[in-house]
A tleap script that builds the chain and sets N, CA, C and O, in Angstrom:
source leaprc.protein.ff14SB
mol = sequence {
  NMET SER ILE SER SER GLU THR LEU LEU ALA
  ILE ASP THR GLY LEU GLY PRO THR ALA THR
  ALA ALA GLY TYR GLY ASN VAL SER THR ASN
  ILE PRO VAL ILE VAL GLY ASN LEU LEU SER
  ALA VAL LEU GLY LEU LEU GLY ILE ALA PHE
  LEU ILE PHE LEU ILE TRP GLY GLY ILE LEU
  TRP LEU THR ALA ALA GLY ASP LYS THR LYS
  ILE GLU LYS ALA GLN ARG THR ILE ILE ASN
  SER ALA LEU ALA VAL VAL VAL ILE VAL ALA
  ALA TYR ALA ILE SER THR PHE VAL VAL GLU
  ARG LEU ILE GLU ALA VAL SER SER CSER
}
set mol.1.N position { -37.364 -33.334 -5.042 }
set mol.1.CA position { -38.635 -34.029 -4.957 }
set mol.1.C position { -39.326 -33.920 -6.312 }
set mol.1.O position { -39.562 -32.817 -6.804 }
set mol.2.N position { -39.643 -35.040 -6.901 }
set mol.2.CA position { -40.329 -35.031 -8.188 }
set mol.2.C position { -41.727 -35.615 -8.027 }
set mol.2.O position { -41.964 -36.525 -7.232 }
set mol.3.N position { -42.626 -35.063 -8.800 }
set mol.3.CA position { -44.015 -35.520 -8.758 }
set mol.3.C position { -44.332 -36.127 -10.116 }
set mol.3.O position { -44.126 -35.498 -11.154 }
set mol.4.N position { -44.829 -37.344 -10.099 }
set mol.4.CA position { -45.159 -37.999 -11.365 }
set mol.4.C position { -46.516 -37.522 -11.860 }
set mol.4.O position { -47.304 -36.940 -11.115 }
set mol.5.N position { -46.767 -37.784 -13.137 }
set mol.5.CA position { -48.049 -37.361 -13.714 }
set mol.5.C position { -49.206 -38.131 -13.104 }
set mol.5.O position { -50.311 -37.601 -12.992 }
set mol.6.N position { -48.963 -39.395 -12.700 }
set mol.6.CA position { -50.032 -40.162 -12.059 }
set mol.6.C position { -50.440 -39.521 -10.739 }
set mol.6.O position { -51.618 -39.511 -10.382 }
set mol.7.N position { -49.462 -38.989 -10.021 }
set mol.7.CA position { -49.765 -38.336 -8.756 }
set mol.7.C position { -50.601 -37.088 -8.991 }
set mol.7.O position { -51.548 -36.821 -8.252 }
set mol.8.N position { -50.252 -36.328 -10.014 }
set mol.8.CA position { -51.006 -35.115 -10.310 }
set mol.8.C position { -52.432 -35.438 -10.736 }
set mol.8.O position { -53.371 -34.737 -10.358 }
set mol.9.N position { -52.596 -36.503 -11.525 }
set mol.9.CA position { -53.930 -36.870 -11.970 }
set mol.9.C position { -54.772 -37.438 -10.836 }
set mol.9.O position { -56.001 -37.398 -10.898 }
set mol.10.N position { -54.132 -37.961 -9.813 }
set mol.10.CA position { -54.865 -38.573 -8.718 }
set mol.10.C position { -55.280 -37.568 -7.652 }
set mol.10.O position { -55.973 -37.937 -6.703 }
set mol.11.N position { -54.882 -36.327 -7.782 }
set mol.11.CA position { -55.237 -35.324 -6.786 }
set mol.11.C position { -56.736 -35.077 -6.840 }
set mol.11.O position { -57.298 -34.807 -7.901 }
set mol.12.N position { -57.371 -35.174 -5.686 }
set mol.12.CA position { -58.814 -34.947 -5.616 }
set mol.12.C position { -59.052 -33.483 -5.274 }
set mol.12.O position { -58.771 -33.049 -4.157 }
set mol.13.N position { -59.564 -32.730 -6.225 }
set mol.13.CA position { -59.799 -31.307 -6.009 }
set mol.13.C position { -61.161 -31.030 -5.401 }
set mol.13.O position { -61.407 -29.931 -4.904 }
set mol.14.N position { -62.048 -32.013 -5.434 }
set mol.14.CA position { -63.386 -31.798 -4.906 }
set mol.14.C position { -64.322 -31.125 -5.890 }
set mol.14.O position { -65.458 -30.801 -5.543 }
set mol.15.N position { -63.861 -30.910 -7.114 }
set mol.15.CA position { -64.701 -30.244 -8.102 }
set mol.15.C position { -65.795 -31.153 -8.645 }
set mol.15.O position { -66.852 -30.672 -9.053 }
set mol.16.N position { -65.552 -32.466 -8.655 }
set mol.16.CA position { -66.554 -33.404 -9.160 }
set mol.16.C position { -67.849 -33.349 -8.361 }
set mol.16.O position { -68.914 -33.146 -8.944 }
set mol.17.N position { -67.788 -33.525 -7.025 }
set mol.17.CA position { -69.022 -33.439 -6.236 }
set mol.17.C position { -69.665 -32.047 -6.277 }
set mol.17.O position { -70.888 -31.922 -6.233 }
set mol.18.N position { -68.842 -31.021 -6.359 }
set mol.18.CA position { -69.382 -29.664 -6.451 }
set mol.18.C position { -70.139 -29.467 -7.757 }
set mol.18.O position { -71.217 -28.873 -7.771 }
set mol.19.N position { -69.579 -29.961 -8.847 }
set mol.19.CA position { -70.257 -29.855 -10.143 }
set mol.19.C position { -71.552 -30.650 -10.144 }
set mol.19.O position { -72.556 -30.202 -10.698 }
set mol.20.N position { -71.538 -31.832 -9.525 }
set mol.20.CA position { -72.752 -32.640 -9.454 }
set mol.20.C position { -73.819 -31.929 -8.636 }
set mol.20.O position { -74.988 -31.923 -9.020 }
set mol.21.N position { -73.435 -31.331 -7.521 }
set mol.21.CA position { -74.401 -30.615 -6.687 }
set mol.21.C position { -74.968 -29.400 -7.402 }
set mol.21.O position { -76.115 -29.020 -7.167 }
set mol.22.N position { -74.175 -28.787 -8.271 }
set mol.22.CA position { -74.638 -27.611 -9.013 }
set mol.22.C position { -75.421 -27.989 -10.259 }
set mol.22.O position { -75.961 -27.116 -10.938 }
set mol.23.N position { -75.491 -29.292 -10.570 }
set mol.23.CA position { -76.246 -29.726 -11.738 }
set mol.23.C position { -75.409 -29.890 -12.984 }
set mol.23.O position { -75.953 -30.081 -14.072 }
set mol.24.N position { -74.106 -29.820 -12.850 }
set mol.24.CA position { -73.216 -29.957 -14.001 }
set mol.24.C position { -72.515 -31.306 -14.035 }
set mol.24.O position { -71.614 -31.509 -14.849 }
set mol.25.N position { -72.901 -32.214 -13.185 }
set mol.25.CA position { -72.197 -33.480 -13.073 }
set mol.25.C position { -72.500 -34.462 -14.180 }
set mol.25.O position { -71.653 -35.293 -14.507 }
set mol.26.N position { -73.666 -34.395 -14.758 }
set mol.26.CA position { -74.050 -35.389 -15.757 }
set mol.26.C position { -74.081 -34.763 -17.151 }
set mol.26.O position { -75.139 -34.622 -17.762 }
set mol.27.N position { -72.923 -34.400 -17.625 }
set mol.27.CA position { -72.794 -33.821 -18.957 }
set mol.27.C position { -72.697 -34.964 -19.964 }
set mol.27.O position { -71.884 -35.876 -19.808 }
set mol.28.N position { -73.520 -34.904 -20.980 }
set mol.28.CA position { -73.514 -35.946 -21.993 }
set mol.28.C position { -72.436 -35.655 -23.030 }
set mol.28.O position { -72.339 -34.545 -23.554 }
set mol.29.N position { -71.640 -36.662 -23.310 }
set mol.29.CA position { -70.606 -36.504 -24.324 }
set mol.29.C position { -70.888 -37.381 -25.537 }
set mol.29.O position { -69.977 -37.702 -26.300 }
set mol.30.N position { -72.145 -37.769 -25.716 }
set mol.30.CA position { -72.507 -38.546 -26.896 }
set mol.30.C position { -72.401 -37.668 -28.130 }
set mol.30.O position { -72.757 -36.490 -28.099 }
set mol.31.N position { -71.914 -38.243 -29.206 }
set mol.31.CA position { -71.761 -37.500 -30.459 }
set mol.31.C position { -73.104 -36.960 -30.959 }
set mol.31.O position { -73.165 -35.796 -31.354 }
set mol.32.N position { -74.182 -37.750 -30.959 }
set mol.32.CA position { -75.459 -37.198 -31.442 }
set mol.32.C position { -75.950 -36.014 -30.614 }
set mol.32.O position { -76.540 -35.079 -31.155 }
set mol.33.N position { -75.711 -36.052 -29.313 }
set mol.33.CA position { -76.138 -34.940 -28.457 }
set mol.33.C position { -75.318 -33.693 -28.769 }
set mol.33.O position { -75.862 -32.591 -28.842 }
set mol.34.N position { -74.034 -33.863 -28.950 }
set mol.34.CA position { -73.168 -32.725 -29.266 }
set mol.34.C position { -73.550 -32.124 -30.613 }
set mol.34.O position { -73.637 -30.904 -30.751 }
set mol.35.N position { -73.780 -32.986 -31.611 }
set mol.35.CA position { -74.176 -32.501 -32.936 }
set mol.35.C position { -75.532 -31.812 -32.862 }
set mol.35.O position { -75.742 -30.782 -33.503 }
set mol.36.N position { -76.454 -32.376 -32.084 }
set mol.36.CA position { -77.766 -31.747 -31.923 }
set mol.36.C position { -77.674 -30.376 -31.279 }
set mol.36.O position { -78.351 -29.440 -31.705 }
set mol.37.N position { -76.838 -30.251 -30.254 }
set mol.37.CA position { -76.650 -28.949 -29.610 }
set mol.37.C position { -76.006 -27.950 -30.564 }
set mol.37.O position { -76.382 -26.778 -30.591 }
set mol.38.N position { -75.044 -28.414 -31.340 }
set mol.38.CA position { -74.395 -27.541 -32.318 }
set mol.38.C position { -75.386 -27.095 -33.384 }
set mol.38.O position { -75.404 -25.929 -33.779 }
set mol.39.N position { -76.209 -28.028 -33.847 }
set mol.39.CA position { -77.212 -27.702 -34.854 }
set mol.39.C position { -78.239 -26.708 -34.312 }
set mol.39.O position { -78.672 -25.805 -35.029 }
set mol.40.N position { -78.625 -26.872 -33.058 }
set mol.40.CA position { -79.555 -25.922 -32.443 }
set mol.40.C position { -78.947 -24.525 -32.369 }
set mol.40.O position { -79.628 -23.529 -32.617 }
set mol.41.N position { -77.676 -24.458 -32.030 }
set mol.41.CA position { -77.009 -23.157 -31.964 }
set mol.41.C position { -76.934 -22.509 -33.342 }
set mol.41.O position { -77.162 -21.307 -33.479 }
set mol.42.N position { -76.614 -23.303 -34.362 }
set mol.42.CA position { -76.527 -22.766 -35.726 }
set mol.42.C position { -77.893 -22.281 -36.193 }
set mol.42.O position { -78.000 -21.217 -36.803 }
set mol.43.N position { -78.939 -23.058 -35.909 }
set mol.43.CA position { -80.285 -22.632 -36.305 }
set mol.43.C position { -80.704 -21.360 -35.571 }
set mol.43.O position { -81.386 -20.508 -36.141 }
set mol.44.N position { -80.301 -21.232 -34.321 }
set mol.44.CA position { -80.581 -20.003 -33.592 }
set mol.44.C position { -79.888 -18.800 -34.205 }
set mol.44.O position { -80.478 -17.726 -34.323 }
set mol.45.N position { -78.633 -18.982 -34.593 }
set mol.45.CA position { -77.903 -17.892 -35.250 }
set mol.45.C position { -78.519 -17.539 -36.599 }
set mol.45.O position { -78.572 -16.367 -36.971 }
set mol.46.N position { -78.984 -18.550 -37.331 }
set mol.46.CA position { -79.640 -18.280 -38.610 }
set mol.46.C position { -80.955 -17.536 -38.407 }
set mol.46.O position { -81.324 -16.691 -39.222 }
set mol.47.N position { -81.657 -17.845 -37.331 }
set mol.47.CA position { -82.879 -17.108 -37.017 }
set mol.47.C position { -82.587 -15.646 -36.712 }
set mol.47.O position { -83.330 -14.755 -37.122 }
set mol.48.N position { -81.506 -15.410 -35.993 }
set mol.48.CA position { -81.106 -14.030 -35.702 }
set mol.48.C position { -80.721 -13.309 -36.990 }
set mol.48.O position { -81.074 -12.145 -37.182 }
set mol.49.N position { -79.995 -14.003 -37.876 }
set mol.49.CA position { -79.610 -13.397 -39.159 }
set mol.49.C position { -80.847 -13.061 -39.989 }
set mol.49.O position { -80.898 -12.009 -40.626 }
set mol.50.N position { -81.847 -13.951 -39.984 }
set mol.50.CA position { -83.090 -13.680 -40.708 }
set mol.50.C position { -83.767 -12.430 -40.156 }
set mol.50.O position { -84.226 -11.580 -40.919 }
set mol.51.N position { -83.828 -12.323 -38.850 }
set mol.51.CA position { -84.458 -11.155 -38.235 }
set mol.51.C position { -83.715 -9.875 -38.609 }
set mol.51.O position { -84.339 -8.852 -38.893 }
set mol.52.N position { -82.390 -9.931 -38.608 }
set mol.52.CA position { -81.601 -8.751 -38.976 }
set mol.52.C position { -81.862 -8.352 -40.425 }
set mol.52.O position { -82.052 -7.171 -40.717 }
set mol.53.N position { -81.873 -9.335 -41.342 }
set mol.53.CA position { -82.138 -9.023 -42.752 }
set mol.53.C position { -83.563 -8.527 -42.959 }
set mol.53.O position { -83.804 -7.660 -43.800 }
set mol.54.N position { -84.503 -9.069 -42.200 }
set mol.54.CA position { -85.886 -8.611 -42.305 }
set mol.54.C position { -86.012 -7.154 -41.854 }
set mol.54.O position { -86.669 -6.347 -42.512 }
set mol.55.N position { -85.387 -6.832 -40.745 }
set mol.55.CA position { -85.408 -5.446 -40.260 }
set mol.55.C position { -84.671 -4.531 -41.242 }
set mol.55.O position { -85.121 -3.418 -41.512 }
set mol.56.N position { -83.542 -5.001 -41.775 }
set mol.56.CA position { -82.788 -4.203 -42.746 }
set mol.56.C position { -83.635 -3.917 -43.984 }
set mol.56.O position { -83.650 -2.792 -44.484 }
set mol.57.N position { -84.335 -4.929 -44.474 }
set mol.57.CA position { -85.217 -4.728 -45.624 }
set mol.57.C position { -86.325 -3.739 -45.317 }
set mol.57.O position { -86.689 -2.924 -46.165 }
set mol.58.N position { -86.866 -3.807 -44.102 }
set mol.58.CA position { -87.893 -2.846 -43.705 }
set mol.58.C position { -87.362 -1.427 -43.631 }
set mol.58.O position { -88.034 -0.480 -44.038 }
set mol.59.N position { -86.153 -1.287 -43.111 }
set mol.59.CA position { -85.548 0.051 -43.040 }
set mol.59.C position { -85.286 0.593 -44.439 }
set mol.59.O position { -85.520 1.771 -44.712 }
set mol.60.N position { -84.795 -0.281 -45.332 }
set mol.60.CA position { -84.571 0.153 -46.715 }
set mol.60.C position { -85.876 0.611 -47.359 }
set mol.60.O position { -85.903 1.603 -48.087 }
set mol.61.N position { -86.948 -0.115 -47.088 }
set mol.61.CA position { -88.238 0.233 -47.674 }
set mol.61.C position { -88.750 1.561 -47.109 }
set mol.61.O position { -89.272 2.403 -47.840 }
set mol.62.N position { -88.590 1.729 -45.791 }
set mol.62.CA position { -89.070 2.966 -45.165 }
set mol.62.C position { -88.288 4.189 -45.630 }
set mol.62.O position { -88.840 5.285 -45.721 }
set mol.63.N position { -87.017 4.002 -45.920 }
set mol.63.CA position { -86.192 5.143 -46.329 }
set mol.63.C position { -86.106 5.290 -47.848 }
set mol.63.O position { -85.324 6.104 -48.339 }
set mol.64.N position { -86.887 4.526 -48.596 }
set mol.64.CA position { -86.832 4.582 -50.056 }
set mol.64.C position { -87.385 5.891 -50.598 }
set mol.64.O position { -86.977 6.329 -51.674 }
set mol.65.N position { -88.285 6.511 -49.892 }
set mol.65.CA position { -88.873 7.801 -50.286 }
set mol.65.C position { -89.482 7.751 -51.688 }
set mol.65.O position { -89.385 8.711 -52.453 }
set mol.66.N position { -90.105 6.628 -52.008 }
set mol.66.CA position { -90.790 6.520 -53.290 }
set mol.66.C position { -89.918 6.121 -54.459 }
set mol.66.O position { -90.423 5.956 -55.569 }
set mol.67.N position { -88.616 5.958 -54.244 }
set mol.67.CA position { -87.709 5.552 -55.317 }
set mol.67.C position { -87.935 4.067 -55.619 }
set mol.67.O position { -87.735 3.208 -54.760 }
set mol.68.N position { -88.351 3.784 -56.844 }
set mol.68.CA position { -88.731 2.412 -57.210 }
set mol.68.C position { -87.567 1.434 -57.093 }
set mol.68.O position { -87.770 0.291 -56.685 }
set mol.69.N position { -86.358 1.854 -57.440 }
set mol.69.CA position { -85.220 0.930 -57.365 }
set mol.69.C position { -84.895 0.570 -55.916 }
set mol.69.O position { -84.547 -0.573 -55.621 }
set mol.70.N position { -85.011 1.551 -55.010 }
set mol.70.CA position { -84.762 1.272 -53.595 }
set mol.70.C position { -85.857 0.380 -53.015 }
set mol.70.O position { -85.580 -0.500 -52.200 }
set mol.71.N position { -87.095 0.608 -53.436 }
set mol.71.CA position { -88.201 -0.228 -52.965 }
set mol.71.C position { -88.011 -1.664 -53.447 }
set mol.71.O position { -88.215 -2.609 -52.685 }
set mol.72.N position { -87.623 -1.827 -54.707 }
set mol.72.CA position { -87.395 -3.173 -55.242 }
set mol.72.C position { -86.238 -3.867 -54.531 }
set mol.72.O position { -86.291 -5.074 -54.292 }
set mol.73.N position { -85.194 -3.113 -54.191 }
set mol.73.CA position { -84.074 -3.694 -53.453 }
set mol.73.C position { -84.530 -4.153 -52.071 }
set mol.73.O position { -84.140 -5.227 -51.612 }
set mol.74.N position { -85.349 -3.346 -51.410 }
set mol.74.CA position { -85.864 -3.711 -50.093 }
set mol.74.C position { -86.742 -4.957 -50.188 }
set mol.74.O position { -86.642 -5.857 -49.355 }
set mol.75.N position { -87.595 -5.005 -51.198 }
set mol.75.CA position { -88.459 -6.173 -51.371 }
set mol.75.C position { -87.632 -7.426 -51.645 }
set mol.75.O position { -87.935 -8.498 -51.120 }
set mol.76.N position { -86.586 -7.295 -52.469 }
set mol.76.CA position { -85.720 -8.445 -52.750 }
set mol.76.C position { -85.023 -8.927 -51.482 }
set mol.76.O position { -84.864 -10.130 -51.270 }
set mol.77.N position { -84.609 -7.983 -50.642 }
set mol.77.CA position { -83.948 -8.352 -49.390 }
set mol.77.C position { -84.894 -9.140 -48.501 }
set mol.77.O position { -84.508 -10.167 -47.940 }
set mol.78.N position { -86.120 -8.674 -48.367 }
set mol.78.CA position { -87.101 -9.356 -47.522 }
set mol.78.C position { -87.456 -10.724 -48.099 }
set mol.78.O position { -87.498 -11.715 -47.370 }
set mol.79.N position { -87.710 -10.780 -49.395 }
set mol.79.CA position { -88.095 -12.047 -50.029 }
set mol.79.C position { -86.948 -13.053 -49.973 }
set mol.79.O position { -87.170 -14.229 -49.686 }
set mol.80.N position { -85.732 -12.602 -50.244 }
set mol.80.CA position { -84.588 -13.519 -50.208 }
set mol.80.C position { -84.327 -14.054 -48.806 }
set mol.80.O position { -83.963 -15.219 -48.648 }
set mol.81.N position { -84.508 -13.221 -47.790 }
set mol.81.CA position { -84.303 -13.711 -46.431 }
set mol.81.C position { -85.385 -14.715 -46.050 }
set mol.81.O position { -85.100 -15.700 -45.369 }
set mol.82.N position { -86.621 -14.479 -46.480 }
set mol.82.CA position { -87.696 -15.441 -46.205 }
set mol.82.C position { -87.451 -16.754 -46.948 }
set mol.82.O position { -87.668 -17.830 -46.391 }
set mol.83.N position { -87.004 -16.672 -48.196 }
set mol.83.CA position { -86.700 -17.891 -48.953 }
set mol.83.C position { -85.544 -18.663 -48.321 }
set mol.83.O position { -85.550 -19.894 -48.314 }
set mol.84.N position { -84.574 -17.958 -47.801 }
set mol.84.CA position { -83.453 -18.624 -47.140 }
set mol.84.C position { -83.928 -19.405 -45.923 }
set mol.84.O position { -83.468 -20.521 -45.679 }
set mol.85.N position { -84.844 -18.822 -45.160 }
set mol.85.CA position { -85.379 -19.528 -43.995 }
set mol.85.C position { -86.148 -20.769 -44.433 }
set mol.85.O position { -86.034 -21.819 -43.802 }
set mol.86.N position { -86.926 -20.662 -45.503 }
set mol.86.CA position { -87.676 -21.820 -46.007 }
set mol.86.C position { -86.711 -22.929 -46.426 }
set mol.86.O position { -86.939 -24.097 -46.112 }
set mol.87.N position { -85.651 -22.577 -47.125 }
set mol.87.CA position { -84.669 -23.573 -47.562 }
set mol.87.C position { -83.984 -24.221 -46.361 }
set mol.87.O position { -83.785 -25.436 -46.346 }
set mol.88.N position { -83.625 -23.431 -45.365 }
set mol.88.CA position { -82.946 -23.961 -44.182 }
set mol.88.C position { -83.863 -24.897 -43.410 }
set mol.88.O position { -83.434 -25.968 -42.981 }
set mol.89.N position { -85.117 -24.508 -43.228 }
set mol.89.CA position { -86.066 -25.359 -42.504 }
set mol.89.C position { -86.320 -26.650 -43.282 }
set mol.89.O position { -86.406 -27.722 -42.684 }
set mol.90.N position { -86.439 -26.558 -44.599 }
set mol.90.CA position { -86.643 -27.760 -45.414 }
set mol.90.C position { -85.431 -28.686 -45.330 }
set mol.90.O position { -85.590 -29.900 -45.208 }
set mol.91.N position { -84.238 -28.132 -45.395 }
set mol.91.CA position { -83.026 -28.950 -45.289 }
set mol.91.C position { -82.943 -29.618 -43.925 }
set mol.91.O position { -82.556 -30.782 -43.825 }
set mol.92.N position { -83.302 -28.895 -42.882 }
set mol.92.CA position { -83.302 -29.468 -41.536 }
set mol.92.C position { -84.320 -30.599 -41.433 }
set mol.92.O position { -84.023 -31.653 -40.870 }
set mol.93.N position { -85.518 -30.387 -41.975 }
set mol.93.CA position { -86.558 -31.412 -41.912 }
set mol.93.C position { -86.149 -32.659 -42.690 }
set mol.93.O position { -86.345 -33.778 -42.215 }
set mol.94.N position { -85.590 -32.477 -43.865 }
set mol.94.CA position { -85.170 -33.626 -44.676 }
set mol.94.C position { -84.038 -34.386 -43.994 }
set mol.94.O position { -84.060 -35.615 -43.934 }
set mol.95.N position { -83.056 -33.662 -43.483 }
set mol.95.CA position { -81.934 -34.343 -42.830 }
set mol.95.C position { -82.380 -35.049 -41.556 }
set mol.95.O position { -81.890 -36.138 -41.257 }
set mol.96.N position { -83.291 -34.456 -40.804 }
set mol.96.CA position { -83.813 -35.113 -39.609 }
set mol.96.C position { -84.554 -36.387 -39.982 }
set mol.96.O position { -84.383 -37.417 -39.330 }
set mol.97.N position { -85.373 -36.328 -41.020 }
set mol.97.CA position { -86.114 -37.497 -41.478 }
set mol.97.C position { -85.161 -38.611 -41.896 }
set mol.97.O position { -85.347 -39.764 -41.507 }
set mol.98.N position { -84.145 -38.277 -42.682 }
set mol.98.CA position { -83.197 -39.285 -43.168 }
set mol.98.C position { -82.412 -39.892 -42.013 }
set mol.98.O position { -82.234 -41.109 -41.960 }
set mol.99.N position { -81.945 -39.068 -41.095 }
set mol.99.CA position { -81.161 -39.574 -39.968 }
set mol.99.C position { -82.011 -40.480 -39.089 }
set mol.99.O position { -81.534 -41.523 -38.643 }
set mol.100.N position { -83.261 -40.105 -38.832 }
set mol.100.CA position { -84.135 -40.956 -38.023 }
set mol.100.C position { -84.364 -42.303 -38.696 }
set mol.100.O position { -84.357 -43.336 -38.026 }
set mol.101.N position { -84.565 -42.308 -40.001 }
set mol.101.CA position { -84.767 -43.573 -40.718 }
set mol.101.C position { -83.500 -44.420 -40.693 }
set mol.101.O position { -83.579 -45.642 -40.568 }
set mol.102.N position { -82.339 -43.793 -40.811 }
set mol.102.CA position { -81.082 -44.540 -40.730 }
set mol.102.C position { -80.885 -45.146 -39.347 }
set mol.102.O position { -80.432 -46.284 -39.220 }
set mol.103.N position { -81.224 -44.391 -38.323 }
set mol.103.CA position { -81.096 -44.906 -36.959 }
set mol.103.C position { -82.031 -46.086 -36.755 }
set mol.103.O position { -81.642 -47.087 -36.153 }
set mol.104.N position { -83.270 -45.978 -37.254 }
set mol.104.CA position { -84.210 -47.094 -37.144 }
set mol.104.C position { -83.694 -48.318 -37.888 }
set mol.104.O position { -83.801 -49.438 -37.388 }
set mol.105.N position { -83.134 -48.115 -39.077 }
set mol.105.CA position { -82.640 -49.242 -39.868 }
set mol.105.C position { -81.447 -49.918 -39.194 }
set mol.105.O position { -81.340 -51.144 -39.204 }
set mol.106.N position { -80.569 -49.136 -38.620 }
set mol.106.CA position { -79.390 -49.702 -37.970 }
set mol.106.C position { -79.766 -50.384 -36.667 }
set mol.106.O position { -79.242 -51.455 -36.359 }
set mol.107.N position { -80.667 -49.783 -35.893 }
set mol.107.CA position { -81.023 -50.357 -34.595 }
set mol.107.C position { -81.909 -51.591 -34.735 }
set mol.107.O position { -81.907 -52.435 -33.839 }
set mol.108.N position { -82.665 -51.728 -35.821 }
set mol.108.CA position { -83.537 -52.891 -35.982 }
set mol.108.C position { -82.776 -54.108 -36.487 }
set mol.108.O position { -83.237 -55.236 -36.309 }
set mol.109.N position { -81.630 -53.905 -37.108 }
set mol.109.CA position { -80.884 -55.060 -37.633 }
set mol.109.C position { -79.830 -55.550 -36.677 }
set mol.109.O position { -79.123 -56.512 -36.977 }
savepdb mol mol.pdb
quit
């Protein structure tokens, strides 16, 4: 007895209605939605990295014990992490602005 691939694909497992009832039935597979979700995840990870570097800089400063070189290293760590966040937010804002204008230009023509 052989089973063809069409037969296997036609088997109704009942998972579709179950997923819909659980709220997972209407998953969007649009490219912009996927890219937006990916970008949100990356920005969240960058926020966590900023927090870690900020705490690390604070710990370095607290444990410097008056040593000027250690204090300067801690200050550089804090300032560089803050500057990185500013650059990331600016890049996100610029890219969002450009993409929105491109979408408007394409959809209006």
